[in-house]
All heavy atoms as a GROMACS GRO file, in nm:
protein
  582
    1MET      N    1   2.492   0.120  10.330
    1MET     CA    2   2.356   0.157  10.354
    1MET      C    3   2.282   0.157  10.217
    1MET      O    4   2.330   0.223  10.124
    1MET     CB    5   2.348   0.291  10.422
    1MET     CG    6   2.208   0.335  10.448
    1MET     SD    7   2.189   0.501  10.529
    1MET     CE    8   2.320   0.510  10.645
    2ASN      N    9   2.173   0.088  10.208
    2ASN     CA   10   2.097   0.092  10.081
    2ASN      C   11   1.989   0.201  10.088
    2ASN      O   12   1.973   0.262  10.196
    2ASN     CB   13   2.038  -0.047  10.044
    2ASN     CG   14   1.941  -0.095  10.149
    2ASN    OD1   15   1.864  -0.014  10.207
    2ASN    ND2   16   1.938  -0.223  10.172
    3LEU      N   17   1.920   0.220   9.981
    3LEU     CA   18   1.821   0.329   9.976
    3LEU      C   19   1.712   0.311  10.080
    3LEU      O   20   1.674   0.409  10.147
    3LEU     CB   21   1.761   0.336   9.834
    3LEU     CG   22   1.658   0.445   9.813
    3LEU    CD1   23   1.719   0.586   9.841
    3LEU    CD2   24   1.606   0.441   9.672
    4GLU      N   25   1.663   0.192  10.100
    4GLU     CA   26   1.557   0.171  10.197
    4GLU      C   27   1.601   0.209  10.338
    4GLU      O   28   1.532   0.272  10.416
    4GLU     CB   29   1.507   0.026  10.194
    4GLU     CG   30   1.427  -0.009  10.070
    4GLU     CD   31   1.514  -0.035   9.948
    4GLU    OE1   32   1.631  -0.074   9.964
    4GLU    OE2   33   1.462  -0.014   9.838
    5GLU      N   34   1.729   0.169  10.372
    5GLU     CA   35   1.782   0.203  10.503
    5GLU      C   36   1.799   0.355  10.514
    5GLU      O   37   1.773   0.412  10.621
    5GLU     CB   38   1.916   0.129  10.523
    5GLU     CG   39   1.902  -0.018  10.538
    5GLU     CD   40   2.035  -0.091  10.534
    5GLU    OE1   41   2.136  -0.032  10.482
    5GLU    OE2   42   2.039  -0.201  10.585
    6TYR      N   43   1.849   0.412  10.409
    6TYR     CA   44   1.871   0.557  10.407
    6TYR      C   45   1.740   0.634  10.432
    6TYR      O   46   1.738   0.731  10.505
    6TYR     CB   47   1.936   0.598  10.277
    6TYR     CG   48   1.975   0.742  10.270
    6TYR    CD1   49   2.094   0.782  10.334
    6TYR    CD2   50   1.904   0.839  10.204
    6TYR    CE1   51   2.136   0.916  10.330
    6TYR    CE2   52   1.940   0.966  10.203
    6TYR     CZ   53   2.060   1.010  10.263
    6TYR     OH   54   2.095   1.137  10.264
    7LEU      N   55   1.634   0.588  10.372
    7LEU     CA   56   1.505   0.659  10.388
    7LEU      C   57   1.448   0.644  10.527
    7LEU      O   58   1.361   0.722  10.570
    7LEU     CB   59   1.406   0.605  10.283
    7LEU     CG   60   1.439   0.639  10.140
    7LEU    CD1   61   1.340   0.572  10.045
    7LEU    CD2   62   1.441   0.790  10.117
    8MET      N   63   1.496   0.545  10.604
    8MET     CA   64   1.451   0.528  10.743
    8MET      C   65   1.524   0.610  10.846
    8MET      O   66   1.488   0.621  10.959
    8MET     CB   67   1.459   0.379  10.780
    8MET     CG   68   1.376   0.285  10.693
    8MET     SD   69   1.198   0.324  10.695
    8MET     CE   70   1.159   0.278  10.862
    9VAL      N   71   1.634   0.672  10.802
    9VAL     CA   72   1.717   0.754  10.895
    9VAL      C   73   1.645   0.883  10.923
    9VAL      O   74   1.581   0.945  10.836
    9VAL     CB   75   1.855   0.776  10.827
    9VAL    CG1   76   1.935   0.877  10.910
    9VAL    CG2   77   1.924   0.649  10.806
   10GLU      N   78   1.654   0.925  11.049
   10GLU     CA   79   1.596   1.053  11.086
   10GLU      C   80   1.659   1.169  11.008
   10GLU      O   81   1.780   1.172  10.985
   10GLU     CB   82   1.620   1.080  11.233
   10GLU     CG   83   1.536   0.992  11.324
   10GLU     CD   84   1.389   1.027  11.317
   10GLU    OE1   85   1.356   1.146  11.314
   10GLU    OE2   86   1.308   0.933  11.316
   11PRO      N   87   1.574   1.260  10.964
   11PRO     CA   88   1.628   1.379  10.889
   11PRO      C   89   1.734   1.452  10.976
   11PRO      O   90   1.716   1.464  11.100
   11PRO     CB   91   1.504   1.464  10.869
   11PRO     CG   92   1.393   1.377  10.878
   11PRO     CD   93   1.432   1.263  10.973
   12TYR      N   94   1.836   1.495  10.914
   12TYR     CA   95   1.943   1.575  10.978
   12TYR      C   96   2.028   1.493  11.075
   12TYR      O   97   2.105   1.551  11.151
   12TYR     CB   98   1.889   1.700  11.049
   12TYR     CG   99   1.802   1.779  10.955
   12TYR    CD1  100   1.667   1.788  10.977
   12TYR    CD2  101   1.855   1.851  10.851
   12TYR    CE1  102   1.585   1.862  10.893
   12TYR    CE2  103   1.774   1.926  10.767
   12TYR     CZ  104   1.638   1.931  10.790
   12TYR     OH  105   1.557   2.005  10.708
   13SER      N  106   2.017   1.363  11.080
   13SER     CA  107   2.091   1.284  11.171
   13SER      C  108   2.229   1.238  11.115
   13SER      O  109   2.314   1.200  11.193
   13SER     CB  110   2.015   1.160  11.219
   13SER     OG  111   1.992   1.072  11.112
   14LEU      N  112   2.244   1.244  10.989
   14LEU     CA  113   2.370   1.201  10.931
   14LEU      C  114   2.465   1.321  10.910
   14LEU      O  115   2.415   1.433  10.879
   14LEU     CB  116   2.350   1.138  10.793
   14LEU     CG  117   2.271   1.008  10.789
   14LEU    CD1  118   2.249   0.960  10.646
   14LEU    CD2  119   2.343   0.901  10.868
   15ILE      N  120   2.591   1.298  10.930
   15ILE     CA  121   2.687   1.400  10.905
   15ILE      C  122   2.713   1.414  10.756
   15ILE      O  123   2.686   1.324  10.679
   15ILE     CB  124   2.817   1.380  10.984
   15ILE    CG1  125   2.885   1.246  10.944
   15ILE    CG2  126   2.792   1.386  11.134
   15ILE    CD1  127   3.020   1.227  11.003
   16LYS      N  128   2.770   1.527  10.718
   16LYS     CA  129   2.795   1.553  10.573
   16LYS      C  130   2.869   1.439  10.503
   16LYS      O  131   2.836   1.399  10.394
   16LYS     CB  132   2.870   1.684  10.561
   16LYS     CG  133   2.903   1.721  10.422
   16LYS     CD  134   2.983   1.849  10.413
   16LYS     CE  135   3.024   1.876  10.270
   16LYS     NZ  136   3.107   1.991  10.257
   17GLU      N  137   2.974   1.388  10.567
   17GLU     CA  138   3.056   1.285  10.507
   17GLU      C  139   2.978   1.157  10.478
   17GLU      O  140   3.000   1.091  10.378
   17GLU     CB  141   3.180   1.252  10.594
   17GLU     CG  142   3.282   1.363  10.597
   17GLU     CD  143   3.244   1.480  10.693
   17GLU    OE1  144   3.151   1.462  10.778
   17GLU    OE2  145   3.304   1.587  10.678
   18GLU      N  146   2.887   1.122  10.569
   18GLU     CA  147   2.804   1.000  10.550
   18GLU      C  148   2.706   1.021  10.432
   18GLU      O  149   2.688   0.932  10.352
   18GLU     CB  150   2.721   0.972  10.678
   18GLU     CG  151   2.807   0.924  10.790
   18GLU     CD  152   2.727   0.906  10.919
   18GLU    OE1  153   2.653   1.003  10.954
   18GLU    OE2  154   2.737   0.800  10.979
   19LYS      N  155   2.647   1.139  10.426
   19LYS     CA  156   2.557   1.170  10.313
   19LYS      C  157   2.633   1.169  10.181
   19LYS      O  158   2.582   1.117  10.084
   19LYS     CB  159   2.485   1.304  10.331
   19LYS     CG  160   2.385   1.298  10.448
   19LYS     CD  161   2.311   1.427  10.456
   19LYS     CE  162   2.389   1.527  10.538
   19LYS     NZ  163   2.308   1.650  10.571
   20GLU      N  164   2.750   1.229  10.182
   20GLU     CA  165   2.828   1.234  10.055
   20GLU      C  166   2.870   1.092  10.011
   20GLU      O  167   2.869   1.064   9.893
   20GLU     CB  168   2.948   1.325  10.078
   20GLU     CG  169   3.018   1.356   9.949
   20GLU     CD  170   3.123   1.467   9.966
   20GLU    OE1  171   3.084   1.574  10.015
   20GLU    OE2  172   3.240   1.441   9.928
   21LYS      N  173   2.915   1.013  10.106
   21LYS     CA  174   2.951   0.874  10.075
   21LYS      C  175   2.835   0.797  10.009
   21LYS      O  176   2.853   0.731   9.908
   21LYS     CB  177   3.001   0.803  10.201
   21LYS     CG  178   3.051   0.662  10.174
   21LYS     CD  179   3.097   0.600  10.302
   21LYS     CE  180   3.136   0.455  10.282
   21LYS     NZ  181   3.175   0.391  10.409
   22PHE      N  182   2.717   0.812  10.066
   22PHE     CA  183   2.600   0.747  10.011
   22PHE      C  184   2.570   0.800   9.869
   22PHE      O  185   2.542   0.723   9.779
   22PHE     CB  186   2.479   0.769  10.104
   22PHE     CG  187   2.351   0.711  10.047
   22PHE    CD1  188   2.327   0.578  10.052
   22PHE    CD2  189   2.262   0.794   9.989
   22PHE    CE1  190   2.209   0.527   9.999
   22PHE    CE2  191   2.142   0.749   9.937
   22PHE     CZ  192   2.115   0.612   9.942
   23LEU      N  193   2.576   0.931   9.852
   23LEU     CA  194   2.545   0.990   9.722
   23LEU      C  195   2.646   0.944   9.621
   23LEU      O  196   2.607   0.913   9.504
   23LEU     CB  197   2.547   1.141   9.737
   23LEU     CG  198   2.514   1.222   9.608
   23LEU    CD1  199   2.379   1.183   9.550
   23LEU    CD2  200   2.523   1.370   9.638
   24ILE      N  201   2.771   0.943   9.650
   24ILE     CA  202   2.873   0.898   9.555
   24ILE      C  203   2.846   0.753   9.512
   24ILE      O  204   2.852   0.722   9.393
   24ILE     CB  205   3.014   0.917   9.614
   24ILE    CG1  206   3.047   1.063   9.623
   24ILE    CG2  207   3.119   0.841   9.530
   24ILE    CD1  208   3.170   1.094   9.705
   25HIS      N  209   2.811   0.671   9.610
   25HIS     CA  210   2.783   0.528   9.580
   25HIS      C  211   2.661   0.520   9.482
   25HIS      O  212   2.668   0.449   9.380
   25HIS     CB  213   2.754   0.457   9.709
   25HIS     CG  214   2.714   0.311   9.686
   25HIS    ND1  215   2.582   0.275   9.671
   25HIS    CD2  216   2.787   0.198   9.671
   25HIS    CE1  217   2.574   0.143   9.647
   25HIS    NE2  218   2.699   0.096   9.649
   26GLU      N  219   2.561   0.593   9.508
   26GLU     CA  220   2.440   0.592   9.430
   26GLU      C  221   2.467   0.652   9.288
   26GLU      O  222   2.414   0.599   9.188
   26GLU     CB  223   2.323   0.662   9.498
   26GLU     CG  224   2.274   0.587   9.619
   26GLU     CD  225   2.220   0.445   9.592
   26GLU    OE1  226   2.147   0.428   9.496
   26GLU    OE2  227   2.264   0.351   9.662
   27LEU      N  228   2.542   0.755   9.282
   27LEU     CA  229   2.574   0.818   9.154
   27LEU      C  230   2.660   0.724   9.068
   27LEU      O  231   2.646   0.716   8.944
   27LEU     CB  232   2.644   0.950   9.170
   27LEU     CG  233   2.551   1.062   9.215
   27LEU    CD1  234   2.632   1.189   9.246
   27LEU    CD2  235   2.444   1.089   9.112
   28ASN      N  236   2.753   0.651   9.128
   28ASN     CA  237   2.833   0.549   9.058
   28ASN      C  238   2.738   0.441   8.997
   28ASN      O  239   2.752   0.399   8.884
   28ASN     CB  240   2.939   0.490   9.144
   28ASN     CG  241   3.065   0.567   9.145
   28ASN    OD1  242   3.115   0.604   9.040
   28ASN    ND2  243   3.119   0.592   9.262
   29PHE      N  244   2.643   0.395   9.080
   29PHE     CA  245   2.549   0.296   9.037
   29PHE      C  246   2.461   0.350   8.921
   29PHE      O  247   2.445   0.284   8.819
   29PHE     CB  248   2.456   0.255   9.153
   29PHE     CG  249   2.343   0.165   9.113
   29PHE    CD1  250   2.366   0.031   9.091
   29PHE    CD2  251   2.215   0.220   9.094
   29PHE    CE1  252   2.259  -0.052   9.046
   29PHE    CE2  253   2.114   0.136   9.049
   29PHE     CZ  254   2.136  -0.002   9.028
   30LEU      N  255   2.415   0.472   8.932
   30LEU     CA  256   2.336   0.534   8.832
   30LEU      C  257   2.414   0.554   8.700
   30LEU      O  258   2.364   0.531   8.587
   30LEU     CB  259   2.281   0.668   8.881
   30LEU     CG  260   2.172   0.736   8.799
   30LEU    CD1  261   2.052   0.642   8.783
   30LEU    CD2  262   2.134   0.866   8.864
   31THR      N  263   2.540   0.595   8.710
   31THR     CA  264   2.625   0.610   8.595
   31THR      C  265   2.640   0.479   8.522
   31THR      O  266   2.626   0.470   8.398
   31THR     CB  267   2.763   0.668   8.633
   31THR    OG1  268   2.740   0.796   8.700
   31THR    CG2  269   2.854   0.683   8.516
   32GLU      N  270   2.670   0.376   8.596
   32GLU     CA  271   2.685   0.243   8.535
   32GLU      C  272   2.554   0.191   8.474
   32GLU      O  273   2.554   0.140   8.359
   32GLU     CB  274   2.731   0.140   8.640
   32GLU     CG  275   2.763   0.004   8.586
   32GLU     CD  276   2.815  -0.086   8.691
   32GLU    OE1  277   2.870  -0.041   8.792
   32GLU    OE2  278   2.802  -0.214   8.672
   33HIS      N  279   2.442   0.216   8.540
   33HIS     CA  280   2.307   0.177   8.486
   33HIS      C  281   2.286   0.246   8.352
   33HIS      O  282   2.245   0.181   8.254
   33HIS     CB  283   2.204   0.215   8.588
   33HIS     CG  284   2.065   0.199   8.534
   33HIS    ND1  285   2.002   0.078   8.520
   33HIS    CD2  286   1.979   0.294   8.486
   33HIS    CE1  287   1.883   0.097   8.467
   33HIS    NE2  288   1.868   0.227   8.446
   34HIS      N  289   2.303   0.377   8.346
   34HIS     CA  290   2.280   0.453   8.224
   34HIS      C  291   2.376   0.409   8.111
   34HIS      O  292   2.337   0.404   7.997
   34HIS     CB  293   2.291   0.602   8.244
   34HIS     CG  294   2.176   0.658   8.320
   34HIS    ND1  295   2.046   0.647   8.272
   34HIS    CD2  296   2.167   0.728   8.437
   34HIS    CE1  297   1.962   0.706   8.357
   34HIS    NE2  298   2.034   0.755   8.460
   35GLN      N  299   2.496   0.378   8.150
   35GLN     CA  300   2.592   0.337   8.053
   35GLN      C  301   2.551   0.201   7.988
   35GLN      O  302   2.569   0.182   7.868
   35GLN     CB  303   2.732   0.322   8.118
   35GLN     CG  304   2.844   0.306   8.022
   35GLN     CD  305   2.974   0.305   8.095
   35GLN    OE1  306   2.984   0.327   8.213
   35GLN    NE2  307   3.082   0.271   8.024
   36LEU      N  308   2.493   0.114   8.068
   36LEU     CA  309   2.450  -0.017   8.017
   36LEU      C  310   2.320  -0.006   7.935
   36LEU      O  311   2.299  -0.084   7.842
   36LEU     CB  312   2.431  -0.117   8.131
   36LEU     CG  313   2.555  -0.158   8.204
   36LEU    CD1  314   2.519  -0.239   8.330
   36LEU    CD2  315   2.649  -0.237   8.115
   37LYS      N  316   2.237   0.089   7.970
   37LYS     CA  317   2.100   0.100   7.911
   37LYS      C  318   2.090   0.198   7.796
   37LYS      O  319   1.993   0.195   7.723
   37LYS     CB  320   1.998   0.132   8.015
   37LYS     CG  321   1.988   0.034   8.132
   37LYS     CD  322   1.933  -0.096   8.084
   37LYS     CE  323   1.918  -0.191   8.205
   37LYS     NZ  324   1.866  -0.321   8.168
   38SER      N  325   2.186   0.285   7.782
   38SER     CA  326   2.176   0.392   7.680
   38SER      C  327   2.303   0.393   7.592
   38SER      O  328   2.412   0.419   7.641
   38SER     CB  329   2.158   0.530   7.749
   38SER     OG  330   2.177   0.632   7.655
   39LYS      N  331   2.280   0.369   7.463
   39LYS     CA  332   2.391   0.371   7.370
   39LYS      C  333   2.455   0.509   7.362
   39LYS      O  334   2.577   0.523   7.357
   39LYS     CB  335   2.346   0.330   7.231
   39LYS     CG  336   2.309   0.184   7.223
   39LYS     CD  337   2.255   0.148   7.082
   39LYS     CE  338   2.203   0.007   7.081
   39LYS     NZ  339   2.139  -0.023   6.952
   40GLU      N  340   2.372   0.611   7.364
   40GLU     CA  341   2.416   0.748   7.353
   40GLU      C  342   2.505   0.786   7.476
   40GLU      O  343   2.613   0.843   7.463
   40GLU     CB  344   2.302   0.848   7.343
   40GLU     CG  345   2.225   0.836   7.209
   40GLU     CD  346   2.120   0.722   7.210
   40GLU    OE1  347   2.098   0.662   7.315
   40GLU    OE2  348   2.066   0.694   7.105
   41TYR      N  349   2.456   0.753   7.594
   41TYR     CA  350   2.530   0.784   7.718
   41TYR      C  351   2.664   0.704   7.719
   41TYR      O  352   2.768   0.758   7.752
   41TYR     CB  353   2.445   0.746   7.837
   41TYR     CG  354   2.506   0.792   7.970
   41TYR    CD1  355   2.486   0.919   8.015
   41TYR    CD2  356   2.580   0.708   8.047
   41TYR    CE1  357   2.541   0.965   8.134
   41TYR    CE2  358   2.635   0.748   8.167
   41TYR     CZ  359   2.618   0.876   8.211
   41TYR     OH  360   2.669   0.919   8.328
   42SER      N  361   2.657   0.580   7.676
   42SER     CA  362   2.777   0.497   7.675
   42SER      C  363   2.882   0.559   7.576
   42SER      O  364   3.004   0.559   7.609
   42SER     CB  365   2.740   0.358   7.627
   42SER     OG  366   2.852   0.276   7.634
   43LYS      N  367   2.839   0.611   7.462
   43LYS     CA  368   2.932   0.677   7.369
   43LYS      C  369   3.002   0.794   7.435
   43LYS      O  370   3.120   0.817   7.415
   43LYS     CB  371   2.857   0.723   7.245
   43LYS     CG  372   2.823   0.612   7.148
   43LYS     CD  373   2.754   0.675   7.026
   43LYS     CE  374   2.703   0.566   6.935
   43LYS     NZ  375   2.635   0.627   6.815
   44ILE      N  376   2.923   0.875   7.507
   44ILE     CA  377   2.981   0.996   7.570
   44ILE      C  378   3.084   0.951   7.680
   44ILE      O  379   3.194   1.005   7.681
   44ILE     CB  380   2.870   1.080   7.637
   44ILE    CG1  381   2.781   1.137   7.531
   44ILE    CG2  382   2.928   1.185   7.729
   44ILE    CD1  383   2.652   1.201   7.583
   45ILE      N  384   3.049   0.857   7.762
   45ILE     CA  385   3.135   0.810   7.867
   45ILE      C  386   3.264   0.747   7.806
   45ILE      O  387   3.373   0.774   7.852
   45ILE     CB  388   3.066   0.706   7.961
   45ILE    CG1  389   2.952   0.778   8.034
   45ILE    CG2  390   3.162   0.640   8.057
   45ILE    CD1  391   2.993   0.888   8.132
   46ASN      N  392   3.246   0.669   7.702
   46ASN     CA  393   3.364   0.610   7.637
   46ASN      C  394   3.453   0.709   7.570
   46ASN      O  395   3.577   0.697   7.568
   46ASN     CB  396   3.318   0.503   7.535
   46ASN     CG  397   3.259   0.380   7.603
   46ASN    OD1  398   3.294   0.351   7.715
   46ASN    ND2  399   3.171   0.310   7.531
   47ALA      N  400   3.394   0.816   7.511
   47ALA     CA  401   3.472   0.921   7.447
   47ALA      C  402   3.567   0.993   7.546
   47ALA      O  403   3.672   1.034   7.508
   47ALA     CB  404   3.378   1.022   7.384
   48TYR      N  405   3.521   1.000   7.672
   48TYR     CA  406   3.605   1.062   7.772
   48TYR      C  407   3.688   0.960   7.851
   48TYR      O  408   3.747   0.992   7.952
   48TYR     CB  409   3.518   1.138   7.872
   48TYR     CG  410   3.462   1.267   7.814
   48TYR    CD1  411   3.331   1.278   7.772
   48TYR    CD2  412   3.547   1.384   7.800
   48TYR    CE1  413   3.284   1.396   7.714
   48TYR    CE2  414   3.497   1.497   7.744
   48TYR     CZ  415   3.367   1.501   7.702
   48TYR     OH  416   3.321   1.618   7.649
   49ASP      N  417   3.687   0.835   7.804
   49ASP     CA  418   3.762   0.725   7.864
   49ASP      C  419   3.731   0.708   8.010
   49ASP      O  420   3.817   0.692   8.100
   49ASP     CB  421   3.913   0.747   7.846
   49ASP     CG  422   3.992   0.620   7.873
   49ASP    OD1  423   3.940   0.512   7.849
   49ASP    OD2  424   4.111   0.633   7.914
   50LEU      N  425   3.600   0.712   8.040
   50LEU     CA  426   3.553   0.697   8.181
   50LEU      C  427   3.476   0.565   8.202
   50LEU      O  428   3.410   0.549   8.302
   50LEU     CB  429   3.461   0.813   8.217
   50LEU     CG  430   3.524   0.953   8.207
   50LEU    CD1  431   3.418   1.061   8.226
   50LEU    CD2  432   3.637   0.964   8.308
   51SER      N  433   3.478   0.478   8.103
   51SER     CA  434   3.393   0.359   8.106
   51SER      C  435   3.413   0.266   8.222
   51SER      O  436   3.320   0.204   8.272
   51SER     CB  437   3.403   0.282   7.978
   51SER     OG  438   3.532   0.238   7.958
   52LYS      N  439   3.532   0.254   8.276
   52LYS     CA  440   3.561   0.160   8.386
   52LYS      C  441   3.587   0.234   8.516
   52LYS      O  442   3.625   0.174   8.612
   52LYS     CB  443   3.676   0.071   8.351
   52LYS     CG  444   3.661  -0.010   8.227
   52LYS     CD  445   3.549  -0.112   8.246
   52LYS     CE  446   3.535  -0.193   8.116
   52LYS     NZ  447   3.405  -0.253   8.101
   53LYS      N  448   3.571   0.363   8.517
   53LYS     CA  449   3.608   0.441   8.635
   53LYS      C  450   3.498   0.446   8.736
   53LYS      O  451   3.382   0.461   8.707
   53LYS     CB  452   3.641   0.585   8.589
   53LYS     CG  453   3.692   0.674   8.698
   53LYS     CD  454   3.741   0.806   8.646
   53LYS     CE  455   3.794   0.886   8.761
   53LYS     NZ  456   3.852   1.012   8.721
   54LYS      N  457   3.537   0.431   8.862
   54LYS     CA  458   3.453   0.455   8.978
   54LYS      C  459   3.493   0.587   9.034
   54LYS      O  460   3.612   0.608   9.068
   54LYS     CB  461   3.464   0.345   9.082
   54LYS     CG  462   3.413   0.211   9.035
   54LYS     CD  463   3.260   0.212   9.038
   54LYS     CE  464   3.206   0.071   9.000
   54LYS     NZ  465   3.066   0.074   8.975
   55PHE      N  466   3.398   0.679   9.047
   55PHE     CA  467   3.436   0.812   9.098
   55PHE      C  468   3.431   0.812   9.251
   55PHE      O  469   3.354   0.749   9.316
   55PHE     CB  470   3.332   0.912   9.042
   55PHE     CG  471   3.327   0.909   8.895
   55PHE    CD1  472   3.223   0.839   8.825
   55PHE    CD2  473   3.425   0.973   8.819
   55PHE    CE1  474   3.224   0.835   8.688
   55PHE    CE2  475   3.422   0.967   8.680
   55PHE     CZ  476   3.320   0.897   8.617
   56SER      N  477   3.530   0.888   9.306
   56SER     CA  478   3.547   0.885   9.450
   56SER      C  479   3.508   1.017   9.516
   56SER      O  480   3.510   1.027   9.642
   56SER     CB  481   3.695   0.855   9.485
   56SER     OG  482   3.779   0.950   9.425
   57SER      N  483   3.476   1.116   9.436
   57SER     CA  484   3.427   1.245   9.494
   57SER      C  485   3.321   1.300   9.401
   57SER      O  486   3.315   1.266   9.284
   57SER     CB  487   3.543   1.342   9.509
   57SER     OG  488   3.585   1.384   9.381
   58LEU      N  489   3.239   1.390   9.455
   58LEU     CA  490   3.137   1.448   9.371
   58LEU      C  491   3.195   1.531   9.259
   58LEU      O  492   3.140   1.536   9.152
   58LEU     CB  493   3.044   1.538   9.461
   58LEU     CG  494   2.964   1.465   9.562
   58LEU    CD1  495   2.887   1.561   9.651
   58LEU    CD2  496   2.870   1.363   9.497
   59GLU      N  497   3.307   1.593   9.287
   59GLU     CA  498   3.372   1.679   9.186
   59GLU      C  499   3.429   1.598   9.065
   59GLU      O  500   3.451   1.648   8.958
   59GLU     CB  501   3.488   1.762   9.245
   59GLU     CG  502   3.444   1.859   9.348
   59GLU     CD  503   3.413   1.796   9.489
   59GLU    OE1  504   3.460   1.689   9.513
   59GLU    OE2  505   3.344   1.866   9.564
   60SER      N  506   3.452   1.468   9.086
   60SER     CA  507   3.512   1.384   8.982
   60SER      C  508   3.412   1.333   8.881
   60SER      O  509   3.451   1.286   8.775
   60SER     CB  510   3.591   1.271   9.046
   60SER     OG  511   3.502   1.182   9.114
   61PHE      N  512   3.282   1.342   8.907
   61PHE     CA  513   3.177   1.296   8.817
   61PHE      C  514   3.177   1.387   8.696
   61PHE      O  515   3.190   1.512   8.709
   61PHE     CB  516   3.039   1.295   8.882
   61PHE     CG  517   3.017   1.174   8.969
   61PHE    CD1  518   3.048   1.180   9.103
   61PHE    CD2  519   2.969   1.056   8.916
   61PHE    CE1  520   3.028   1.075   9.185
   61PHE    CE2  521   2.949   0.945   9.002
   61PHE     CZ  522   2.980   0.953   9.132
   62PRO      N  523   3.161   1.332   8.577
   62PRO     CA  524   3.158   1.418   8.459
   62PRO      C  525   3.030   1.502   8.455
   62PRO      O  526   2.924   1.458   8.499
   62PRO     CB  527   3.156   1.318   8.341
   62PRO     CG  528   3.099   1.193   8.398
   62PRO     CD  529   3.141   1.192   8.546
   63TYR      N  530   3.043   1.627   8.418
   63TYR     CA  531   2.928   1.714   8.401
   63TYR      C  532   2.869   1.693   8.264
   63TYR      O  533   2.939   1.706   8.162
   63TYR     CB  534   2.972   1.861   8.415
   63TYR     CG  535   2.861   1.956   8.382
   63TYR    CD1  536   2.756   1.977   8.469
   63TYR    CD2  537   2.859   2.020   8.260
   63TYR    CE1  538   2.652   2.059   8.435
   63TYR    CE2  539   2.756   2.104   8.224
   63TYR     CZ  540   2.652   2.124   8.314
   63TYR     OH  541   2.550   2.208   8.280
   64LEU      N  542   2.745   1.653   8.262
   64LEU     CA  543   2.674   1.641   8.134
   64LEU      C  544   2.547   1.723   8.138
   64LEU      O  545   2.464   1.702   8.228
   64LEU     CB  546   2.640   1.487   8.114
   64LEU     CG  547   2.752   1.395   8.105
   64LEU    CD1  548   2.702   1.248   8.092
   64LEU    CD2  549   2.840   1.425   7.978
   65PRO      N  550   2.530   1.812   8.044
   65PRO     CA  551   2.408   1.894   8.043
   65PRO      C  552   2.281   1.807   8.029
   65PRO      O  553   2.282   1.706   7.957
   65PRO     CB  554   2.424   1.981   7.921
   65PRO     CG  555   2.570   1.983   7.894
   65PRO     CD  556   2.623   1.851   7.940
   66VAL      N  557   2.177   1.845   8.094
   66VAL     CA  558   2.051   1.771   8.093
   66VAL      C  559   1.995   1.764   7.949
   66VAL      O  560   1.933   1.667   7.913
   66VAL     CB  561   1.953   1.833   8.194
   66VAL    CG1  562   1.817   1.768   8.184
   66VAL    CG2  563   2.007   1.825   8.330
   67ARG      N  564   2.014   1.864   7.875
   67ARG     CA  565   1.958   1.874   7.741
   67ARG      C  566   2.012   1.775   7.640
   67ARG      O  567   1.964   1.765   7.529
   67ARG     CB  568   1.964   2.016   7.684
   67ARG     CG  569   1.881   2.110   7.762
   67ARG     CD  570   1.881   2.241   7.696
   67ARG     NE  571   1.770   2.318   7.740
   67ARG     CZ  572   1.731   2.430   7.687
   67ARG    NH1  573   1.798   2.479   7.584
   67ARG    NH2  574   1.622   2.492   7.732
   68LEU      N  575   2.119   1.707   7.673
   68LEU     CA  576   2.173   1.608   7.581
   68LEU      C  577   2.072   1.499   7.567
   68LEU      O  578   2.050   1.426   7.490
   68LEU     CB  579   2.306   1.550   7.630
   68LEU     CG  580   2.425   1.640   7.620
   68LEU    CD1  581   2.550   1.569   7.681
   68LEU    CD2  582   2.456   1.684   7.480
   0.00000   0.00000   0.00000
């Protein structure tokens, strides 16, 4: 499901697992996007040896403070 399709879904109609799967997919995309577009972000991800990793759960995403 892409973002446009997701936005067309009735509120509260998806079960938790479906929402989480979509969120994980989008966060993986966002992580890769920031890694390609930001030298600083790429350095952080590479320092933790996460550059080629696809995360499979919300808990597995690296925590990065917003103030960085």
